[in-house]
RODO-2510 file (C-alpha; in nm, 4 decimals, decimal comma):
residues 331
     n   res          X          Y          Z
     1     m   -20,0098   -18,2863     1,9708
     2     l   -19,9690   -17,9154     2,0291
     3     p   -19,6154   -17,7838     2,0887
     4     r   -19,5410   -17,7107     2,4543
     5     e   -19,5593   -17,3347     2,4120
     6     m   -19,9080   -17,3524     2,2515
     7     k   -20,0811   -17,5630     2,5159
     8     p   -20,3663   -17,3866     2,6972
     9     s   -20,2566   -17,1711     2,9901
    10     i   -20,2526   -17,3110     3,3416
    11     e   -20,5323   -17,1650     3,5484
    12     v   -20,3934   -16,9776     3,8476
    13     h   -20,5151   -16,7031     4,0751
    14     l   -20,3539   -16,3765     3,9712
    15     p   -20,5139   -16,0630     4,1161
    16     g   -20,4148   -15,7080     4,0297
    17     a   -20,4412   -15,4657     3,7410
    18     t   -20,1437   -15,6018     3,5451
    19     a   -20,2753   -15,9587     3,5587
    20     r   -20,6185   -15,8371     3,4421
    21     l   -20,4534   -15,6608     3,1486
    22     i   -20,2621   -15,9741     3,0499
    23     r   -20,5611   -16,2024     3,0976
    24     g   -20,7980   -15,9801     2,9005
    25     n   -20,5751   -15,8639     2,6156
    26     y   -20,2886   -16,1086     2,5565
    27     h   -20,4179   -16,3827     2,3258
    28     r   -20,1764   -16,4493     2,0382
    29     y   -19,8121   -16,4365     1,9312
    30     n   -19,5652   -16,2901     2,1833
    31     a   -19,8548   -16,1716     2,3965
    32     l   -19,9722   -16,5307     2,4408
    33     q   -19,6182   -16,6345     2,5309
    34     v   -19,6128   -16,3634     2,7980
    35     k   -19,9450   -16,4799     2,9417
    36     n   -19,8577   -16,8487     2,9462
    37     a   -19,5108   -16,7825     3,0885
    38     t   -19,6665   -16,5743     3,3660
    39     y   -19,9264   -16,8363     3,4522
    40     a   -19,6711   -17,1191     3,4524
    41     y   -19,4350   -16,9131     3,6723
    42     k   -19,7143   -16,8591     3,9263
    43     h   -19,8104   -17,2270     3,9087
    44     l   -19,4506   -17,3279     3,9887
    45     l   -19,4515   -17,1004     4,2941
    46     d   -19,7962   -17,2207     4,4050
    47     t   -19,6782   -17,5814     4,3957
    48     g   -19,3732   -17,5092     4,6109
    49     g   -19,1196   -17,4525     4,3339
    50     k   -18,8287   -17,2076     4,3243
    51     m   -18,7332   -16,9695     4,0432
    52     f   -18,3792   -16,8907     3,9318
    53     l   -18,3090   -16,5710     3,7378
    54     a   -18,0382   -16,5332     3,4711
    55     m   -17,9738   -16,1701     3,3820
    56     a   -17,7797   -16,0464     3,0786
    57     g   -17,7716   -15,7151     2,8961
    58     a   -17,7752   -15,3879     3,0876
    59     s   -18,0730   -15,4955     3,2978
    60     s   -17,9599   -15,3150     3,6124
    61     t   -17,9035   -14,9892     3,4262
    62     a   -18,2542   -15,0314     3,2821
    63     r   -18,3711   -15,0253     3,6466
    64     l   -18,5253   -15,3717     3,6343
    65     g   -18,4209   -15,3882     3,9983
    66     i   -18,7442   -15,2051     4,0818
    67     s   -18,9359   -15,5238     3,9963
    68     i   -18,6642   -15,7807     4,0697
    69     a   -18,6040   -15,6607     4,4276
    70     k   -18,9747   -15,6974     4,5089
    71     m   -18,9732   -16,0508     4,3694
    72     i   -18,6701   -16,1411     4,5812
    73     y   -18,8234   -16,0042     4,9014
    74     k   -19,1405   -16,2054     4,8320
    75     g   -18,9391   -16,5233     4,7801
    76     y   -19,0390   -16,5413     4,4132
    77     i   -18,6755   -16,5373     4,2959
    78     s   -18,4433   -16,7726     4,4839
    79     g   -18,1123   -16,7430     4,2995
    80     i   -17,9417   -16,5244     4,0389
    81     s   -17,6797   -16,5537     3,7679
    82     c   -17,5704   -16,2251     3,6168
    83     t   -17,2865   -16,0600     3,4340
    84     g   -17,0335   -15,8666     3,6396
    85     a   -17,1682   -15,5533     3,4728
    86     n   -17,5199   -15,6149     3,6066
    87     l   -17,3776   -15,6811     3,9518
    88     e   -17,1903   -15,3517     3,9706
    89     e   -17,4437   -15,1464     3,7741
    90     d   -17,7072   -15,2161     4,0375
    91     v   -17,4848   -15,0214     4,2781
    92     f   -17,3909   -14,7611     4,0167
    93     n   -17,7617   -14,6968     3,9703
    94     l   -17,8233   -14,6748     4,3436
    95     i   -17,5585   -14,4100     4,4048
    96     g   -17,5351   -14,2410     4,0644
    97     l   -17,8842   -14,2113     3,9201
    98     n   -17,8870   -13,8309     3,9323
    99     d   -17,5381   -13,8104     3,7815
   100     a   -17,6362   -14,0141     3,4767
   101     k   -17,7364   -13,8462     3,1509
   102     i   -18,0421   -13,9584     2,9524
   103     i   -17,9983   -13,9347     2,5754
   104     p   -18,3352   -13,9997     2,4076
   105     n   -18,1958   -13,9141     2,0624
   106     y   -17,9018   -14,1539     2,0954
   107     k   -17,9490   -14,2878     1,7412
   108     d   -17,8636   -13,9429     1,6091
   109     l   -17,5307   -13,9206     1,7924
   110     t   -17,2180   -13,8819     1,5826
   111     p   -16,8776   -14,0296     1,6699
   112     e   -16,7821   -13,6766     1,7730
   113     d   -17,0755   -13,6667     2,0178
   114     d   -16,9585   -13,9904     2,1788
   115     e   -16,6050   -13,8585     2,1949
   116     e   -16,7403   -13,5548     2,3800
   117     l   -16,9137   -13,7860     2,6294
   118     n   -16,5827   -13,9617     2,6785
   119     k   -16,4084   -13,6318     2,7500
   120     k   -16,6759   -13,5499     3,0084
   121     k   -16,6250   -13,8970     3,1619
   122     h   -16,9694   -14,0285     3,0806
   123     n   -16,9815   -14,3880     2,9604
   124     r   -17,2813   -14,4431     2,7323
   125     v   -17,5137   -14,7431     2,7602
   126     t   -17,7496   -14,6992     2,4619
   127     d   -17,9708   -14,4050     2,5655
   128     g   -17,8076   -14,3156     2,8965
   129     t   -17,4722   -14,2855     3,0659
   130     i   -17,2884   -14,3921     3,3795
   131     s   -17,0519   -14,1297     3,5135
   132     a   -16,6908   -14,2119     3,5900
   133     e   -16,7372   -14,0310     3,9230
   134     t   -17,0012   -14,2850     4,0245
   135     m   -16,7744   -14,5728     3,9297
   136     k   -16,4865   -14,4195     4,1228
   137     k   -16,6897   -14,4031     4,4458
   138     v   -16,7543   -14,7755     4,4257
   139     e   -16,4002   -14,8509     4,3136
   140     n   -16,2403   -14,6697     4,6086
   141     l   -16,4459   -14,8576     4,8674
   142     i   -16,4131   -15,2011     4,7142
   143     i   -16,0370   -15,1679     4,6650
   144     e   -16,0051   -15,1106     5,0381
   145     k   -16,2035   -15,4277     5,0979
   146     w   -15,9951   -15,6307     4,8547
   147     e   -15,6686   -15,5085     5,0046
   148     i   -15,7510   -15,6106     5,3611
   149     s   -15,9429   -15,9290     5,2858
   150     e   -15,8000   -16,2471     5,4338
   151     e   -16,0966   -16,4551     5,3225
   152     r   -16,1693   -16,5807     4,9719
   153     k   -16,5064   -16,4614     4,8480
   154     f   -16,7249   -16,4378     4,5385
   155     p   -16,7610   -16,1022     4,3577
   156     f   -17,1157   -16,0527     4,4889
   157     e   -16,9988   -16,0956     4,8475
   158     f   -16,7363   -15,8202     4,8287
   159     l   -16,9824   -15,5744     4,6747
   160     g   -17,2920   -15,6860     4,8620
   161     e   -17,1248   -15,6681     5,2021
   162     l   -17,0459   -15,3016     5,1392
   163     l   -17,4182   -15,2464     5,0875
   164     l   -17,5094   -15,4360     5,4034
   165     d   -17,2474   -15,2433     5,6016
   166     g   -17,4026   -14,9134     5,4934
   167     r   -17,0823   -14,7935     5,3260
   168     f   -17,2742   -14,6482     5,0302
   169     e   -17,5638   -14,4919     5,2202
   170     e   -17,4252   -14,1370     5,2126
   171     y   -17,4223   -14,1561     4,8334
   172     y   -17,7745   -14,2945     4,7754
   173     q   -17,9591   -14,1167     4,4962
   174     t   -18,2578   -14,3485     4,4752
   175     d   -18,4647   -14,5757     4,6992
   176     p   -18,2516   -14,8692     4,8250
   177     n   -18,5618   -15,0863     4,7850
   178     e   -18,4858   -15,0704     4,4124
   179     s   -18,1523   -15,2484     4,4598
   180     w   -18,1847   -15,6144     4,3683
   181     l   -17,8349   -15,6841     4,5062
   182     l   -17,9271   -15,5428     4,8468
   183     a   -18,2453   -15,7518     4,8424
   184     a   -18,0490   -16,0642     4,7483
   185     m   -17,7971   -16,0049     5,0282
   186     k   -18,0722   -15,9538     5,2845
   187     m   -18,2581   -16,2650     5,1688
   188     k   -17,9316   -16,4633     5,1456
   189     i   -17,9931   -16,6057     4,7996
   190     p   -17,7024   -16,7321     4,5853
   191     i   -17,5517   -16,5160     4,3115
   192     v   -17,3025   -16,6283     4,0491
   193     t   -17,1218   -16,3914     3,8123
   194     p   -16,9472   -16,5974     3,5442
   195     g   -16,6773   -16,4124     3,3530
   196     n   -16,6605   -16,1368     3,6133
   197     g   -16,3382   -16,0033     3,4593
   198     d   -16,5541   -15,8591     3,1819
   199     s   -16,6789   -15,5728     3,3996
   200     t   -16,5488   -15,2392     3,5235
   201     l   -16,4645   -15,3648     3,8723
   202     g   -16,3326   -15,6917     3,7332
   203     q   -16,0880   -15,4991     3,5207
   204     v   -15,9876   -15,2850     3,8188
   205     f   -15,9195   -15,6049     4,0117
   206     s   -15,7122   -15,7385     3,7199
   207     a   -15,5075   -15,4167     3,7127
   208     l   -15,4358   -15,4469     4,0847
   209     i   -15,3188   -15,8060     4,0318
   210     r   -15,0869   -15,6825     3,7585
   211     e   -14,9478   -15,4201     3,9958
   212     m   -14,9255   -15,6831     4,2745
   213     e   -15,1458   -15,4755     4,5038
   214     v   -15,4000   -15,7505     4,5750
   215     d   -15,3807   -16,1259     4,6071
   216     p   -15,5586   -16,2792     4,3039
   217     n   -15,6636   -16,5754     4,5159
   218     i   -15,9033   -16,3714     4,7307
   219     m   -16,1567   -16,3759     4,4443
   220     k   -16,3319   -16,7087     4,3997
   221     n   -16,3424   -16,8247     4,0375
   222     d   -16,5968   -16,9701     3,7941
   223     y   -16,5123   -17,3306     3,8847
   224     e   -16,5970   -17,2597     4,2466
   225     a   -16,9084   -17,0700     4,1380
   226     l   -17,0392   -17,3739     3,9505
   227     n   -16,9850   -17,5933     4,2564
   228     y   -17,1534   -17,3295     4,4731
   229     l   -17,4512   -17,3252     4,2376
   230     g   -17,4557   -17,7030     4,2262
   231     d   -17,4688   -17,7206     4,6062
   232     w   -17,7707   -17,4879     4,6001
   233     y   -17,9418   -17,6927     4,3296
   234     l   -17,8986   -18,0135     4,5278
   235     r   -17,9885   -17,8545     4,8610
   236     e   -18,3157   -17,7086     4,7333
   237     k   -18,5313   -18,0172     4,6867
   238     a   -18,8196   -17,8296     4,5234
   239     d   -18,8699   -17,8104     4,1480
   240     k   -18,6678   -17,5228     4,0083
   241     g   -18,7514   -17,2974     3,7172
   242     f   -18,5198   -17,0897     3,4986
   243     f   -18,6173   -16,7360     3,3960
   244     q   -18,3714   -16,5945     3,1464
   245     i   -18,3293   -16,2312     3,0414
   246     g   -18,1227   -16,2293     2,7218
   247     g   -17,8575   -16,4912     2,6521
   248     g   -17,4840   -16,5143     2,6800
   249     i   -17,2734   -16,6376     2,9679
   250     a   -17,5151   -16,5391     3,2457
   251     g   -17,7732   -16,7818     3,1083
   252     d   -17,5635   -17,0620     2,9661
   253     f   -17,3276   -17,0930     3,2629
   254     s   -17,6046   -17,1300     3,5174
   255     i   -17,8504   -17,3431     3,3188
   256     c   -17,5645   -17,5905     3,2624
   257     v   -17,5577   -17,6760     3,6319
   258     v   -17,8119   -17,9495     3,5537
   259     p   -17,6173   -18,1396     3,2837
   260     w   -17,2999   -18,0787     3,4846
   261     l   -17,4507   -18,2543     3,7866
   262     r   -17,6232   -18,5248     3,5824
   263     q   -17,3323   -18,6052     3,3503
   264     d   -16,9963   -18,4701     3,4670
   265     c   -17,0683   -18,5365     3,8345
   266     q   -17,2309   -18,8677     3,7341
   267     m   -17,5457   -18,8174     3,9411
   268     g   -17,7755   -18,9077     3,6522
   269     n   -18,1488   -18,9102     3,7111
   270     k   -18,1032   -18,8302     4,0803
   271     v   -18,0866   -18,4686     3,9598
   272     k   -18,4060   -18,3284     3,8109
   273     h   -18,4103   -18,1158     3,4990
   274     w   -18,5152   -17,7535     3,5214
   275     a   -18,8922   -17,7618     3,5696
   276     y   -18,9723   -17,4402     3,3787
   277     l   -18,7989   -17,2224     3,1225
   278     t   -18,8742   -16,8739     2,9976
   279     e   -18,6324   -16,6816     2,7817
   280     i   -18,6867   -16,3218     2,6742
   281     t   -18,4739   -16,2373     2,3735
   282     d   -18,4770   -16,0561     2,0414
   283     a   -18,2031   -16,2752     1,8918
   284     d   -18,2506   -16,5151     1,5996
   285     p   -18,1304   -16,8785     1,5985
   286     t   -17,8518   -16,8193     1,3461
   287     y   -17,4898   -16,9374     1,3363
   288     g   -17,5105   -17,1265     1,6634
   289     g   -17,5675   -16,8225     1,8838
   290     y   -17,6867   -16,9192     2,2317
   291     s   -17,9007   -16,6074     2,2746
   292     g   -18,1306   -16,7068     1,9898
   293     a   -18,1320   -17,0831     2,0425
   294     e   -18,4743   -17,2442     2,0426
   295     a   -18,5864   -17,4027     2,3683
   296     s   -18,5924   -17,7533     2,2210
   297     e   -18,2166   -17,7331     2,1592
   298     k   -18,1691   -17,7356     2,5360
   299     i   -18,3323   -18,0803     2,5522
   300     s   -18,0440   -18,2252     2,3530
   301     w   -17,8010   -18,0798     2,6091
   302     d   -17,9869   -18,2421     2,9027
   303     k   -18,0813   -17,9046     3,0568
   304     i   -18,4571   -17,9546     3,0276
   305     n   -18,6708   -18,2443     2,9058
   306     k   -18,9509   -18,2804     2,6531
   307     d   -19,2163   -18,2115     2,9192
   308     t   -19,0606   -17,8924     3,0607
   309     p   -19,2964   -17,5942     3,0086
   310     t   -19,0977   -17,3579     2,7868
   311     f   -19,1729   -17,0074     2,6639
   312     i   -18,9601   -16,8045     2,4255
   313     i   -19,0704   -16,4418     2,4229
   314     k   -18,9284   -16,2451     2,1306
   315     s   -18,9431   -15,9003     2,2771
   316     d   -18,7724   -15,6296     2,4805
   317     a   -18,7008   -15,7535     2,8332
   318     t   -18,7195   -15,4004     2,9739
   319     i   -19,0890   -15,3992     2,8754
   320     v   -19,1800   -15,7637     2,9368
   321     v   -19,0084   -15,8337     3,2706
   322     p   -19,1953   -15,5649     3,4709
   323     l   -19,5243   -15,6862     3,3201
   324     i   -19,4687   -16,0502     3,4197
   325     f   -19,3269   -15,9678     3,7624
   326     n   -19,5935   -15,7109     3,8473
   327     a   -19,8629   -15,9609     3,7495
   328     i   -19,7133   -16,2250     3,9779
   329     l   -19,6794   -15,9682     4,2574
   330     g   -20,0498   -15,8854     4,2204
   331     e   -19,9827   -15,5227     4,1278
***
């Protein structure tokens, strides 16, 4: 019997130039994984399923929001788990794109070059930077919101509500239709940000707690986030797929909602496994690292089952994600 990832592609209707490129040219290796993952994604949507997105790395800074926002507005992404950095960097990109520096020769930088960037208050993310001035604009507005809040909220709510209220509009440097967070807020889809303290705004919040300037209890925690995600998983009766960019906490926290419900909450087979899995990663399955774990390992953890269509694409997500999403969008 052929392994799951090598079964013939599901036949679906995918119009558009990107889909024609994939259909006509992607036949083996990672290309075949891209094609089959795209077809299975579309098949899940066509049969009434929902797709959940887990986003690691600096995906927002890579401007993947251009494709992700369109998918959210179309209803093709119905929930998101992301790092705190991706949450805030969507806004940093929206209001600070022109203030960022692009460094195409980043591999040639010396420690002295990076120290010079630090002096100029430019924080480097591989081949580009985020300016401290951009961060400060967001920081000033969200601190005000934290200080006056009488309601406990998740990190995405504090930041997303500022977008909905138009508080950042005077600073926009790119099309707001590129903001996946704004799209998610408008479409009212759930967002969880496990380990939010590992982000610029999370660390600002921690500093304010230390200085006793904000109440730490106004920020909902990871335990509440898992229950929030579990409520969504149970409420949405349709089959649900899992589309994972990279690895780490954004992926593992959210995919574990299934074994958590089935085992820890003792709901057993009343809770279905994830009905689809695609992971885009360049990591190897060495030393127990989650990012490089093979899909079949997730079967042993009760996240998926032996019949779940799974696709592991060993490639650069900043290249692959727009291809898959544009094909599904018919572009």
